[in-house]
Backbone as CSV, one residue per row, in Angstrom:
resi,resn,N_x,N_y,N_z,CA_x,CA_y,CA_z,C_x,C_y,C_z
1,MET,71.709,87.682,-34.874,72.461,86.534,-34.279,73.311,87.193,-33.176
2,ALA,73.320,86.476,-32.055,74.085,86.933,-30.941,75.511,86.594,-31.122
3,ALA,76.350,87.415,-30.579,77.812,87.339,-30.697,78.270,86.301,-29.602
4,PRO,79.225,85.434,-29.901,79.675,84.430,-29.012,80.302,85.229,-27.744
5,ASN,80.057,84.535,-26.529,80.665,85.170,-25.395,81.912,84.337,-24.970
6,TYR,83.033,84.878,-25.481,84.317,84.238,-25.303,84.842,84.256,-23.961
7,GLY,84.457,85.272,-23.227,84.754,85.262,-21.670,84.200,84.170,-20.912
8,TYR,82.844,83.843,-21.193,82.182,82.766,-20.547,82.815,81.391,-20.943
9,GLU,83.166,81.223,-22.193,83.759,80.003,-22.579,85.112,79.854,-21.987
10,LYS,85.800,80.883,-21.857,87.270,80.911,-21.285,87.088,80.492,-19.761
11,ARG,86.179,81.133,-19.041,85.882,80.884,-17.686,85.523,79.443,-17.449
12,GLN,84.642,78.818,-18.365,84.217,77.505,-18.221,85.444,76.537,-18.372
13,LYS,86.297,76.846,-19.295,87.579,76.066,-19.540,88.412,76.058,-18.309
14,GLU,88.490,77.304,-17.712,89.328,77.466,-16.465,88.868,76.614,-15.430
15,LEU,87.457,76.672,-15.159,86.883,75.903,-14.105,87.092,74.478,-14.295
16,ALA,86.921,73.992,-15.489,87.075,72.607,-15.770,88.571,72.098,-15.528
17,LYS,89.438,73.018,-15.929,90.894,72.711,-15.736,91.203,72.648,-14.192
18,LYS,90.666,73.664,-13.400,90.884,73.653,-12.063,90.276,72.423,-11.342
19,LYS,89.112,71.920,-11.746,88.450,70.880,-11.234,89.228,69.561,-11.455
20,LYS,89.730,69.460,-12.670,90.559,68.334,-13.021,91.824,68.132,-12.245
21,LYS,92.373,69.355,-12.064,93.681,69.495,-11.267,93.410,68.984,-9.761
22,GLU,92.348,69.513,-9.274,91.939,69.128,-7.867,91.693,67.635,-7.676
23,GLU,90.975,67.080,-8.723,90.709,65.616,-8.713,92.042,64.705,-8.774
24,LYS,93.063,65.280,-9.624,94.285,64.528,-9.581,94.996,64.613,-8.343
25,LEU,94.977,65.877,-7.664,95.677,65.895,-6.376,95.019,65.062,-5.333
26,ARG,93.650,65.008,-5.403,92.933,64.214,-4.432,93.228,62.675,-4.663
27,ASP,93.288,62.309,-5.934,93.614,60.904,-6.254,95.013,60.488,-5.872
28,LYS,96.007,61.467,-6.040,97.310,61.235,-5.713,97.479,61.089,-4.233
29,ALA,96.742,61.926,-3.448,96.797,61.883,-2.025,96.299,60.587,-1.502
30,MET,95.151,60.067,-2.174,94.533,58.873,-1.787,95.541,57.685,-2.052
31,ARG,96.208,57.651,-3.116,97.114,56.652,-3.468,98.265,56.634,-2.470
32,LYS,98.689,57.766,-2.003,99.717,57.888,-1.060,99.329,57.323,0.231
33,LEU,98.139,57.621,0.681,97.690,57.161,2.007,97.269,55.622,2.032
34,SER,96.740,55.156,0.976,96.231,53.682,0.944,97.340,52.801,0.318
35,PRO,97.301,51.567,0.757,98.165,50.598,0.116,97.940,50.380,-1.385
36,SER,98.889,49.917,-2.020,98.647,49.805,-3.518,97.768,48.689,-3.842
37,ALA,97.200,48.665,-4.985,96.205,47.699,-5.476,96.816,46.287,-5.723
38,ASP,98.211,46.331,-5.794,98.934,45.033,-6.011,98.942,44.145,-4.771
39,GLY,98.524,44.692,-3.670,98.478,43.968,-2.449,99.816,44.064,-1.798
40,LEU,100.748,44.899,-2.225,102.016,45.120,-1.574,101.817,46.109,-0.438
41,ALA,102.293,45.729,0.752,102.192,46.515,1.944,103.397,47.473,1.978
42,PRO,103.350,48.531,2.751,104.623,49.386,2.796,105.738,48.766,3.321
43,GLY,105.629,47.658,4.086,106.797,46.917,4.585,107.426,45.967,3.602
44,ASP,106.799,45.797,2.494,107.344,44.680,1.506,108.620,45.269,0.875
45,PRO,109.549,44.438,0.652,110.888,44.876,0.113,110.628,45.526,-1.227
46,GLU,109.661,45.134,-2.058,109.412,45.712,-3.342,109.067,47.149,-3.299
47,THR,108.440,47.551,-2.234,107.975,48.885,-2.020,108.630,49.788,-0.993
48,ASP,109.335,49.079,-0.189,109.967,49.753,1.011,111.383,50.369,0.569
49,VAL,111.393,51.626,0.568,112.552,52.421,0.170,113.749,52.206,1.136
50,ALA,113.340,52.055,2.465,114.407,51.827,3.480,115.091,50.583,3.321
51,SER,114.374,49.493,2.902,115.041,48.188,2.656,115.884,48.235,1.476
52,LEU,115.607,49.081,0.425,116.396,49.181,-0.780,117.706,49.946,-0.437
53,GLU,117.604,50.954,0.503,118.831,51.610,0.861,119.738,50.729,1.780
54,ARG,119.141,49.915,2.601,119.879,48.904,3.424,120.579,47.935,2.468
55,ASP,119.809,47.236,1.727,120.302,46.123,0.860,120.496,46.601,-0.455
56,ALA,121.726,47.082,-0.788,122.107,47.509,-2.122,122.005,46.341,-3.071
57,PRO,121.447,46.596,-4.305,121.383,45.468,-5.267,122.693,45.069,-5.654
58,THR,122.808,43.727,-5.848,124.093,43.162,-6.292,124.255,43.245,-7.740
59,VAL,125.387,43.929,-8.157,125.598,44.024,-9.658,127.023,43.455,-9.828
60,PRO,127.075,42.644,-10.860,128.410,42.057,-11.117,129.401,43.077,-11.592
61,ASP,130.617,42.868,-10.969,131.768,43.849,-11.463,132.052,43.636,-12.926
62,LEU,131.989,44.799,-13.570,132.353,44.853,-15.065,133.823,45.104,-15.233
63,PRO,134.349,44.488,-16.264,135.831,44.750,-16.535,136.006,46.232,-16.939
64,THR,137.066,46.831,-16.472,137.314,48.212,-16.897,138.274,48.241,-18.065
65,LYS,138.415,49.408,-18.628,139.360,49.543,-19.785,140.736,49.064,-19.433
66,ASN,141.247,49.458,-18.252,142.638,49.141,-17.976,142.966,47.840,-17.305
67,GLY,141.991,47.056,-17.176,142.284,45.775,-16.622,141.089,44.848,-16.427
């Protein structure tokens, strides 16, 4: 009976891991470049970071300990 080739198995695992990582990076880049699937464009207030920085959310003032 032949002995298992652990080096080959390890290399195959490494290749699969590398391929998966590249696919994730590619998918992430595609999501960054294309508009979201929700139909929200980059200029929408829900997704536009600049509009969130300009228009701070209104939060009611909470009473403090001293008054």
